[in-house]
C-alpha positions in Angstrom: 107.2 58.3 -47.7 108.5 55.7 -50.2 112.2 56.0 -51.0 112.7 56.5 -54.7 113.4 53.5 -56.9 115.7 55.6 -59.0 118.7 53.3 -58.5 118.6 50.7 -61.3 118.5 47.1 -60.3 121.1 46.5 -63.0 123.3 49.6 -63.3 125.5 47.9 -66.0 122.7 47.9 -68.5 123.4 49.6 -71.8 124.7 53.0 -71.0 122.2 55.8 -70.6 119.3 53.4 -71.2 115.8 53.5 -69.9 116.9 52.9 -66.3 116.4 56.6 -65.6 113.0 56.5 -63.9 113.0 59.4 -61.6 112.4 63.1 -62.4 115.1 64.5 -64.6 113.0 66.3 -67.2 111.2 69.6 -67.3 111.2 73.0 -69.0 108.0 74.6 -67.9 109.0 76.7 -65.0 107.2 78.7 -62.3 103.9 80.5 -63.1 103.9 82.7 -60.1 105.8 83.9 -57.1 104.4 81.8 -54.3 103.3 83.3 -51.1 102.0 81.7 -47.9 98.7 83.4 -47.2 97.1 80.7 -45.2 98.6 78.6 -42.4 101.9 80.4 -42.6 104.9 78.3 -41.7 108.6 78.7 -41.1 108.9 75.3 -42.7 108.5 76.7 -46.1 109.7 80.2 -45.7 107.5 82.6 -47.7 110.2 85.3 -47.7 112.5 83.2 -49.8 112.0 83.5 -53.6 111.9 80.3 -55.6 115.3 79.5 -57.1 115.9 79.7 -60.8 112.4 80.4 -61.9 111.7 81.9 -65.2 110.1 85.4 -65.1 106.6 84.8 -66.5 103.3 86.7 -66.1 101.3 85.9 -63.0 97.9 84.6 -64.1 96.5 84.5 -60.6 97.6 84.5 -57.0 96.8 82.4 -54.0 94.3 83.6 -51.5 94.4 80.9 -48.9 91.7 78.5 -47.5 90.5 81.1 -45.0 89.3 83.2 -47.9 87.6 80.2 -49.6 85.8 79.4 -46.4 83.8 82.6 -46.5 81.6 81.3 -49.4 82.3 77.6 -49.2 81.6 76.7 -45.6 80.4 73.1 -46.2 83.3 72.2 -48.5 85.8 73.7 -46.0 84.2 71.8 -43.1 84.5 68.5 -45.0 88.2 69.2 -45.8 89.2 70.1 -42.2 90.7 67.1 -40.6 91.0 65.2 -43.9 94.2 63.5 -45.1 94.7 66.4 -47.4 94.4 68.9 -44.5 96.8 66.9 -42.3 99.2 66.0 -45.1 101.8 68.4 -43.5 101.6 69.9 -40.1 103.8 71.7 -37.6 104.7 69.5 -34.6 102.0 70.9 -32.2 100.6 68.7 -29.4 97.2 68.5 -31.3 98.9 67.4 -34.5 101.3 64.8 -33.1 100.4 61.1 -33.3 103.6 59.7 -31.7 104.4 59.4 -28.0 107.2 61.8 -27.1 107.2 61.0 -23.4 110.6 59.4 -23.4 109.8 56.2 -25.3 112.8 54.5 -26.9 113.2 52.1 -29.8 116.4 50.2 -30.3 117.3 49.1 -33.8 120.7 47.3 -34.0 123.2 49.5 -32.2 121.2 52.6 -32.5 118.7 53.7 -29.9 116.1 56.5 -30.7 114.4 58.1 -27.8 111.3 60.2 -28.5 111.1 63.0 -26.0 110.6 66.8 -25.6 113.5 69.2 -25.5 112.8 72.8 -24.6 109.2 72.2 -25.2 109.7 70.8 -28.7 109.2 67.2 -29.9 112.7 65.8 -30.4 114.6 62.5 -31.1 117.7 61.7 -29.0 119.8 59.2 -31.0 122.5 57.1 -29.2 125.0 55.4 -31.4 128.4 54.1 -30.3 128.1 56.0 -27.1 127.5 59.3 -28.7 124.2 61.3 -28.3 122.7 63.4 -31.0 119.5 65.4 -30.6 117.3 66.1 -33.6 114.4 68.5 -33.2 111.3 67.4 -35.1 110.8 70.1 -37.8 107.4 69.0 -39.1 105.0 66.1 -39.4 103.4 64.5 -42.4 100.6 62.1 -42.6 98.2 61.3 -39.9 96.8 57.8 -40.1 97.6 54.9 -40.2 101.0 56.4 -39.7 102.8 59.7 -39.3 106.4 60.5 -40.3 108.8 63.0 -38.9 111.0 65.6 -40.8 114.4 66.6 -39.5 116.3 69.7 -40.7 119.9 68.8 -41.5 120.9 72.1 -42.9 121.1 73.7 -46.3 117.4 73.8 -46.5 117.3 70.0 -46.6 114.5 68.2 -44.7 114.9 64.5 -44.3 112.4 61.8 -43.3 113.4 59.9 -40.1 113.3 56.1 -40.6 111.1 55.5 -37.6 107.4 56.5 -37.8 104.5 56.6 -35.4 101.7 54.1 -36.0 98.3 55.6 -35.1 96.1 53.8 -32.7 93.8 52.7 -35.6 96.7 50.9 -37.3 97.2 47.2 -37.2 99.1 46.5 -34.0 98.1 49.7 -32.4 100.0 52.9 -31.5 103.7 52.5 -31.4 107.0 53.6 -33.0 108.3 51.3 -35.7 111.0 51.2 -38.5 109.2 51.9 -41.7 111.5 50.0 -44.2 114.8 48.5 -43.2 115.0 46.3 -40.1 118.5 47.4 -39.2 120.1 50.7 -38.5 122.2 51.9 -41.5 125.4 53.9 -41.3 125.6 57.4 -42.8 126.8 57.1 -46.4 124.6 54.1 -47.1 122.3 54.9 -49.9 119.3 54.1 -47.7 120.4 55.9 -44.6 117.8 58.5 -43.6 120.2 61.4 -44.3 120.6 60.5 -47.9 118.9 61.4 -51.2 116.4 58.6 -51.0 114.9 60.1 -47.9 115.0 63.8 -48.9 111.6 65.5 -48.4 112.3 68.4 -50.8 112.4 66.1 -53.8 110.6 63.0 -52.7 107.6 64.3 -50.7 107.1 68.0 -50.7 105.1 68.4 -54.0 102.2 66.2 -52.8 102.1 67.2 -49.1 101.8 70.9 -49.5 100.2 73.4 -51.9 102.0 74.8 -55.0 105.5 73.7 -54.0 108.6 75.0 -55.7 111.6 72.9 -54.7 114.0 75.8 -55.2 117.3 74.0 -55.5 120.4 76.1 -56.2 122.9 74.1 -58.1 125.8 76.3 -57.3 125.4 76.3 -53.5 123.7 72.9 -53.1 121.0 74.6 -50.9 117.3 74.3 -51.1 114.9 77.2 -50.8 111.7 75.3 -50.9 108.5 77.4 -50.8 104.8 76.7 -50.9 101.5 78.6 -50.9 100.2 76.6 -48.0 101.7 74.1 -45.6 99.0 71.4 -46.3 97.1 70.3 -49.3 94.5 73.1 -49.3 91.7 74.3 -51.7 94.1 75.8 -54.2 96.2 72.7 -54.5 93.3 71.3 -56.7 91.5 74.4 -57.9 94.5 76.5 -58.6 95.3 80.0 -57.4 91.9 81.6 -56.4 92.4 85.4 -56.9 90.4 85.5 -60.1 87.6 83.5 -58.7 87.4 85.8 -55.7 87.2 88.7 -58.2 84.5 87.0 -60.1 82.5 86.3 -57.0 82.9 89.9 -55.9 81.3 91.0 -59.1 84.4 92.5 -60.6 86.1 91.5 -63.9 84.9 88.1 -64.9 87.7 86.5 -67.1 86.6 83.1 -68.4 83.2 83.5 -67.0 82.3 79.9 -67.9 85.0 78.8 -65.3 84.0 81.4 -62.7 87.6 82.6 -62.7 89.0 79.2 -61.8 92.3 78.2 -63.5 91.1 74.6 -63.1 87.4 74.5 -63.9 86.1 71.4 -62.1 82.6 71.9 -63.3 80.7 68.9 -61.9 77.3 70.3 -62.8 78.2 70.0 -66.5 79.3 66.4 -66.4 77.0 63.8 -67.9 75.0 61.9 -65.2 75.2 58.2 -64.8 71.9 56.5 -65.8 70.7 52.9 -65.3 67.4 52.1 -67.0 65.1 49.5 -65.4 66.4 46.0 -66.2 69.9 47.2 -67.1 72.6 45.6 -64.8 75.0 48.5 -65.0 74.7 52.3 -65.4 76.3 54.2 -68.2 77.3 57.8 -68.9 76.3 59.3 -72.2 79.2 59.4 -74.6 80.6 62.8 -75.5 82.6 65.4 -73.7 84.9 63.8 -71.1 86.9 66.9 -70.2 85.9 66.7 -66.5 87.2 63.1 -66.3 90.5 64.1 -68.0 90.9 67.1 -65.8 90.2 65.3 -62.6 92.7 62.6 -63.5 95.3 65.3 -64.1 94.5 67.0 -60.8 94.3 63.9 -58.7 96.9 61.9 -60.6 99.5 64.6 -60.1 100.0 63.1 -56.6 98.0 59.8 -56.6 100.4 58.0 -59.1 103.9 56.7 -59.3 105.4 59.5 -61.4 108.3 61.9 -61.9 107.7 65.6 -61.9 108.6 67.6 -65.0 108.6 71.0 -63.3 109.7 72.7 -60.1 106.3 74.4 -59.8 102.6 73.7 -60.2 100.9 74.5 -63.5 97.1 74.6 -62.9 95.0 73.0 -65.6 97.9 71.5 -67.5 97.8 67.9 -68.8 99.3 65.4 -66.4 101.7 64.3 -69.1 102.8 67.9 -69.5 103.8 68.2 -65.9 104.8 64.6 -64.9 106.2 61.4 -66.4 103.8 58.6 -65.4 105.5 55.3 -64.6 104.3 52.3 -66.7 103.4 48.8 -65.5 107.0 47.7 -65.1 108.0 44.5 -63.4 109.4 46.3 -60.4 106.1 48.2 -59.7 103.4 45.8 -60.9 102.8 42.1 -61.2 102.6 40.7 -64.7 98.8 41.0 -64.8 98.9 44.6 -63.6 98.1 44.1 -59.9 100.0 46.4 -57.6 103.4 45.2 -56.3 105.3 48.3 -55.1 103.7 51.6 -54.0 102.1 53.0 -57.1 99.5 55.3 -55.7 96.4 54.4 -57.7 96.4 56.1 -61.1 98.5 53.5 -63.0 96.1 50.8 -61.7 93.0 52.8 -62.5 94.1 53.4 -66.1 93.9 49.7 -66.6 90.4 49.4 -65.4 87.1 49.0 -67.3 85.7 51.7 -65.0 88.2 54.2 -66.5 87.4 53.1 -70.0 83.7 53.7 -69.4 84.3 57.2 -68.0 84.3 56.7 -64.2 86.4 59.3 -62.5 87.7 59.9 -58.9 84.8 62.0 -57.7 82.3 59.4 -58.7 83.4 57.4 -55.7 85.2 59.9 -53.4 84.0 63.1 -51.9 86.4 65.7 -53.5 86.8 67.7 -50.2 87.0 65.1 -47.5 88.5 62.4 -49.7 86.2 59.9 -48.1 83.9 57.5 -50.0 80.5 58.9 -50.7 79.0 55.9 -48.9 80.5 52.9 -47.2 80.4 49.3 -48.2 78.6 47.8 -51.2 76.2 50.7 -51.3 78.8 52.7 -53.2 79.1 50.2 -56.0 75.4 49.6 -56.1 74.8 53.2 -57.2 75.7 52.0 -60.7 75.5 48.2 -60.4 72.1 46.5 -60.0 71.8 45.1 -56.4 69.7 42.2 -57.6 72.4 41.1 -60.0 75.6 41.9 -58.2 74.8 42.1 -54.4 73.5 38.6 -54.4 74.9 35.1 -53.5 74.4 34.1 -57.2 77.1 36.6 -58.0 79.5 36.6 -55.1 78.8 33.0 -53.8 79.3 34.0 -50.2 77.1 34.5 -47.2 75.6 38.0 -47.0 77.5 40.1 -44.5 80.7 38.1 -44.8 83.9 39.6 -46.2 83.5 37.5 -49.4 80.3 39.3 -50.1 82.0 42.7 -50.1 82.7 44.0 -53.6 86.1 45.5 -52.8 87.5 42.2 -51.2 87.3 40.5 -54.6 87.6 43.4 -57.0 89.9 45.8 -55.1 92.2 43.6 -52.9 94.5 45.4 -50.5 98.2 45.2 -50.2 100.0 46.6 -47.2 102.8 49.1 -47.5 105.1 50.7 -44.9 104.1 47.8 -42.6 100.8 49.3 -41.5 99.2 51.0 -44.5 96.8 48.8 -46.5 95.9 50.2 -49.9 93.4 48.9 -52.4 94.2 48.0 -56.0 92.2 50.4 -58.2 92.3 48.3 -61.3 88.9 47.0 -60.3 89.6 43.7 -62.0 87.6 40.5 -62.2 89.4 38.0 -59.9 91.5 35.5 -61.9 92.9 32.8 -59.5 93.8 30.8 -62.6 96.4 33.5 -63.4 97.7 33.1 -59.9 98.3 29.4 -60.8 100.1 30.1 -64.1 101.8 33.4 -63.4 102.3 33.5 -59.7 100.4 36.7 -59.2 98.4 37.5 -56.1 95.1 35.6 -55.6 92.5 37.7 -53.7 90.7 34.6 -52.6 93.6 33.5 -50.4 93.4 36.7 -48.3 90.5 35.0 -46.6 91.1 31.3 -47.4 94.6 31.2 -46.1 94.7 27.4 -45.7 93.8 26.9 -49.4 95.8 27.4 -52.6 95.1 29.0 -55.9 94.3 25.7 -57.6 91.5 25.3 -55.2 90.2 28.8 -55.7 90.6 28.6 -59.5 88.4 25.4 -59.5 85.8 27.1 -57.3 85.5 30.0 -59.7 85.2 27.7 -62.7 82.4 25.8 -60.8 80.6 29.0 -60.1 81.1 30.6 -63.5 81.6 27.8 -66.1 81.3 30.3 -68.9 83.5 32.9 -67.1 86.9 34.3 -67.9 89.1 31.5 -66.7 89.9 30.5 -70.2 90.0 34.0 -71.6 93.5 35.1 -72.7 94.9 37.9 -70.5 97.7 40.3 -71.4 99.5 39.4 -68.2 100.4 36.0 -69.8 102.2 37.8 -72.6 104.2 40.0 -70.2 105.1 37.0 -68.1 106.5 35.2 -71.2 108.3 38.3 -72.4 110.0 38.9 -69.0 110.9 35.2 -68.8 112.9 35.6 -72.0 110.7 33.3 -74.1 111.8 32.6 -77.7 108.7 34.3 -79.0 108.9 37.4 -76.8 109.1 39.8 -79.7 106.0 38.3 -81.3 104.1 38.6 -78.0 105.2 42.2 -77.6 104.0 43.0 -81.1 100.6 41.4 -80.4 100.1 43.6 -77.4 101.2 46.8 -79.3 98.7 46.1 -82.1 95.7 45.2 -79.9 93.4 48.3 -79.8 91.2 46.7 -77.1 93.9 47.0 -74.5 94.2 50.0 -72.2 96.8 52.5 -73.6 99.0 52.0 -70.5 99.3 48.3 -71.2 100.3 48.9 -74.9 102.8 51.6 -73.7 104.3 49.1 -71.2 104.7 46.5 -74.0 106.5 49.1 -76.2 108.8 49.9 -73.3 110.0 46.3 -72.8 113.7 46.2 -73.6 113.4 44.0 -76.8 114.9 44.4 -80.2 112.8 45.9 -83.0 113.4 43.7 -86.1 112.1 44.7 -89.5 108.9 42.8 -89.1 108.1 44.7 -85.9 109.1 48.1 -87.2 105.7 49.1 -88.7 103.9 48.5 -85.4 106.3 50.7 -83.5 106.3 53.4 -86.1 102.5 53.4 -86.1 102.5 53.8 -82.3 104.4 57.1 -82.7 101.2 58.6 -84.0 98.9 57.1 -81.3 96.5 59.6 -79.7 97.5 58.6 -76.2 100.7 60.4 -75.0 101.8 57.4 -73.0 101.9 55.2 -76.1 103.7 57.9 -78.1 106.3 58.3 -75.4 106.9 54.5 -75.1 107.1 54.1 -78.8 110.0 56.6 -78.8 111.6 54.5 -76.2 111.2 51.4 -78.3 112.8 53.2 -81.3 116.1 53.1 -79.4 116.2 49.4 -80.3 115.6 50.0 -84.0 117.7 51.4 -86.9 117.6 55.3 -86.5 117.0 55.9 -90.2 113.6 54.3 -89.9 112.3 56.7 -87.3 114.5 59.8 -87.0 112.2 62.0 -89.1 109.1 61.1 -87.1 111.0 61.6 -83.9 112.0 65.1 -85.1 108.4 65.9 -85.6 107.6 64.7 -82.1 110.1 67.1 -80.6 107.3 69.6 -81.3 104.5 67.4 -79.8 102.1 69.4 -77.7 102.9 67.2 -74.7 106.2 67.9 -72.8 106.9 64.3 -71.7 106.6 63.2 -75.4 108.9 66.0 -76.6 111.5 65.1 -74.1 111.4 61.4 -74.9 111.8 62.3 -78.6 114.9 64.3 -77.8 116.2 61.5 -75.6 115.7 58.9 -78.3 117.5 61.1 -80.9 120.5 61.8 -78.6 120.8 58.1 -77.7 120.9 57.3 -81.3 123.6 59.9 -81.8 125.8 58.4 -79.1 125.9 55.1 -81.0 128.1 56.7 -83.7 131.8 57.4 -83.5 132.5 60.9 -81.9 134.7 61.9 -84.9 131.6 61.9 -87.1 129.9 64.6 -84.9 126.9 62.2 -84.7 124.1 64.5 -83.8 124.8 66.9 -86.6 125.1 63.9 -89.0 121.6 62.8 -87.9 119.6 65.9 -87.7 121.8 69.0 -88.1 120.5 72.1 -86.5 116.8 70.9 -86.6 117.2 69.7 -83.0 118.7 72.9 -81.6 115.5 74.1 -79.8 114.7 70.6 -78.5 118.2 70.4 -77.0 117.7 73.7 -75.2 114.5 72.4 -73.7 116.1 69.0 -72.8 119.0 70.7 -71.1 116.7 73.1 -69.1 114.5 70.1 -68.2 117.4 68.2 -66.8 118.5 71.1 -64.6 115.1 71.3 -63.0 116.2 68.4 -60.9 119.8 69.3 -60.5 119.8 68.0 -56.9 119.5 64.4 -58.3 122.3 62.3 -60.0 119.9 61.3 -62.7 119.9 65.0 -63.9 123.7 64.8 -64.4 123.2 61.5 -66.3 120.8 63.2 -68.7 123.2 66.1 -69.3 126.0 63.5 -69.9 123.8 61.9 -72.5 123.4 65.2 -74.3 127.1 65.9 -74.1 127.9 62.5 -75.6 125.5 63.1 -78.4 127.4 66.3 -79.3 130.7 64.6 -79.0 131.7 66.5 -75.9 133.4 63.8 -73.9 135.0 66.1 -71.3 131.6 67.5 -70.4 130.1 64.0 -70.2 132.9 62.9 -67.8 132.3 66.0 -65.7 128.6 65.2 -65.4 129.2 61.6 -64.4 131.5 62.9 -61.7 128.9 65.3 -60.6 126.4 62.5 -60.3 128.8 60.6 -58.1 129.4 63.7 -56.0 125.6 64.0 -55.4 125.3 60.2 -54.7 128.6 58.3 -54.3 126.8 55.0 -54.5 125.1 55.7 -57.8 126.2 52.7 -59.8 125.0 53.8 -63.2 127.3 56.9 -63.2 130.3 54.8 -62.1 129.7 52.3 -64.9 129.3 54.9 -67.6 132.3 56.9 -66.4 134.4 53.7 -66.4 133.2 53.0 -69.9 134.4 56.4 -71.1 137.8 55.6 -69.6 137.8 52.3 -71.4 137.2 54.1 -74.7 140.1 56.4 -73.8 142.4 53.4 -73.2 142.4 54.0 -69.5 140.8 50.9 -68.2 142.9 51.1 -65.0 141.2 54.3 -64.0 137.9 52.8 -64.8 138.6 49.9 -62.5 139.5 52.2 -59.7 136.2 54.1 -60.1 134.2 50.8 -60.0 136.1 49.5 -57.0 135.6 52.7 -55.1 131.9 52.6 -55.8 131.6 49.0 -54.9 133.2 49.7 -51.5 130.2 52.0 -50.9 127.5 49.9 -52.5 128.6 46.3 -52.3 125.2 44.9 -53.2 125.0 46.5 -56.6 125.2 43.6 -59.0 125.7 45.8 -62.0 128.9 47.3 -60.6 130.4 43.8 -60.0 129.5 42.9 -63.6 131.1 46.0 -65.0 134.3 45.3 -63.0 134.3 41.7 -64.2 134.3 42.9 -67.8 137.1 45.4 -67.0 139.1 42.5 -65.5 138.5 40.3 -68.5 139.9 43.0 -70.8 143.0 43.1 -68.6 143.2 39.3 -68.7 142.7 39.1 -64.9 140.5 36.0 -65.3 140.6 35.0 -61.7 139.5 38.4 -60.5 136.8 38.5 -63.3 135.4 35.2 -62.1 135.1 36.4 -58.6 133.3 39.6 -59.7 131.0 37.6 -62.0 130.2 35.1 -59.3 129.2 38.0 -57.0 127.1 39.6 -59.6 125.4 36.3 -60.4 124.7 35.7 -56.7 123.3 39.1 -56.2 121.1 39.0 -59.3 120.5 35.3 -60.1 117.7 36.1 -62.6 119.9 38.4 -64.7 120.7 36.0 -67.5 123.6 38.1 -68.9 125.6 37.6 -65.7 125.0 33.9 -65.7 125.9 33.4 -69.3 129.1 35.5 -69.1 130.2 33.5 -66.0 129.5 30.2 -67.8 131.5 31.3 -70.8 134.4 32.3 -68.6 134.3 29.0 -66.8 134.3 27.2 -70.1 137.2 29.2 -71.5 139.3 28.3 -68.5 138.6 24.6 -69.0 135.8 24.1 -66.5 133.0 23.2 -68.9 131.3 20.9 -66.4 130.9 23.8 -63.9 129.7 26.0 -66.8 127.0 23.4 -67.8 125.9 23.0 -64.2 125.6 26.7 -63.7 123.5 27.1 -66.9 121.3 24.1 -65.9 120.5 25.6 -62.6 119.7 28.9 -64.3 117.4 27.2 -66.8 115.7 25.4 -63.9 114.9 28.8 -62.5 113.9 30.3 -65.8 113.0 27.4 -68.1 111.7 29.6 -70.9 114.7 31.9 -71.2 115.9 31.5 -74.8 119.3 33.1 -74.3 120.1 30.7 -71.4 118.9 27.7 -73.5 121.1 28.8 -76.5 124.1 29.3 -74.2 123.6 25.8 -72.8 123.3 24.3 -76.3 126.8 25.7 -77.1 128.2 23.6 -74.2 127.1 20.0 -75.1 
């Protein structure tokens, strides 16, 4: 389980900006009352109704994998024992990977002993001489590691920070700390009892079938339910009752789909063909509904995304149920290679394979999840062996790692210490980009004693007419993020290039850059792009442009067929409204009552994730757009109640107090939050600005120095500190500070301009 990256790296960014990256949006609610008909479990209590679900007609009901098995024995047999089947399990002896024979692991001053208490796997925790026993409530995952869930009350299941490595994992079977190397105290945002380790929000949707989180805002309790404990047949095919009826010869609704809500009809997909002499197979152009549907089904979990609903909606567009993360600097390297855990889809959408119509089941068996065949044979089903499986192509000895397609085209990166995952962008290796951009070089995974200049030269020698001199969009992102003087021009080139994958163009639109008049036409045109990722990102870019240029089009997009686009349109409009004085009733001044329905949807969407502080932030945004400052303050306070270390809420609440001429109260809020989250650079920066306003320049300097130390690449912190030093007569220190910053980021135009002001 990967803790959420919902906390912004810089929580002092413009208030209510695009730092909100975790699920806070949805309005489509439950389609059915969920019942556990197969593998019943007390983990997800089938007797508890989903909380706050809208009453809608039930299109179909779940029948359970035991029913599916009657007619689909081969598929069921392939699924049994798969990662999907073992995604969630009760802690029975057969399911347990870890050693519960009394093995202990000491981390800092905390000792965890894995043992059995009253016949149940348990963890005895010793800390400061006190012993606490936690019964293992459930297991999730199987290999290369298995994690443990602990019930801490109120329906909350939390992921324990120590996991069991399977015997197949690197280093063998053992207990190990998954992320932090030290034990954290309760109250720390990364302590295992906190929001970032909460299973109900972070993990449940993808480890069980048809999950409804069921959070009750009034009580703070979860009533999480699912149709099956693991990821079973109906997780992908949808509730099966109508298919069972069709098979039994009864009513046959949607006979073409055989009663399935998700018609994964592989027999109707165009086959891949490779004529004699052709190096690569192709699929006939035409209907690609299977590919689109498969990506929605698989991508719902195999992607870095935020859910837009507290229920599953079979057959819906992925962008109608989830908000897919873009190729941000935190998640991907500049050239799109995987950096953080991103779970495949964002990488695959960059690939030439996706552009040609390849889909998940072309490589993976849909039921076991395994590859159809191992090794190069899988790739050679479409790529001519005499061309691609030959030393003239890979330039390595046959049978060596360098002769394996995936080692060069799908390099692996290890997460959670023992879990190597392959990059699914299926890219041509570019060691030259490793030299210029500092991105990973797959060659060095084998040639550890070499460097990327060597591997780049080798590739040029092998392929003198290859791609080493071909421009790559990663170069543009690297320059943009380095603060280059021509960053806006580079962004505009990416937006306008139709040859680029839509996710790349969308990422360019989402870069936090101004939209000057010369850029406006490109952004406005992107609002009509056929890809919902691009439309959504274009709305985000509009926040940096004059509202009058895009308000009308944004209003139209509040009726877009895709939910994630509609919600972004409403967010862009409400952000624009907050930029006007409250006395002008800004939202009405912009759009009058034309946004009423969209606001209802936006509010309902935010409340779907009421267990998260980001939800309160969204509601505060809406309140501010309507001029309701008391409600905005209340929502910021609620965000801090849910997560006292949530810096963005503290910064925005303090800013409201500033506008109310109550900077002293704002300072207290910031200081209180800093005490809980001392490494949040944005909080220190906000406190520095507060102290500058009160003319406490010595205190401001200390806060700025801390912010700059914690986030040395954040140019704004460095420039503000340099200006303060110069104002207090210490120009030499200011110049030296800026010189060091420019040495780190030589292309950053703002740093260079600040230095020019201090000759």
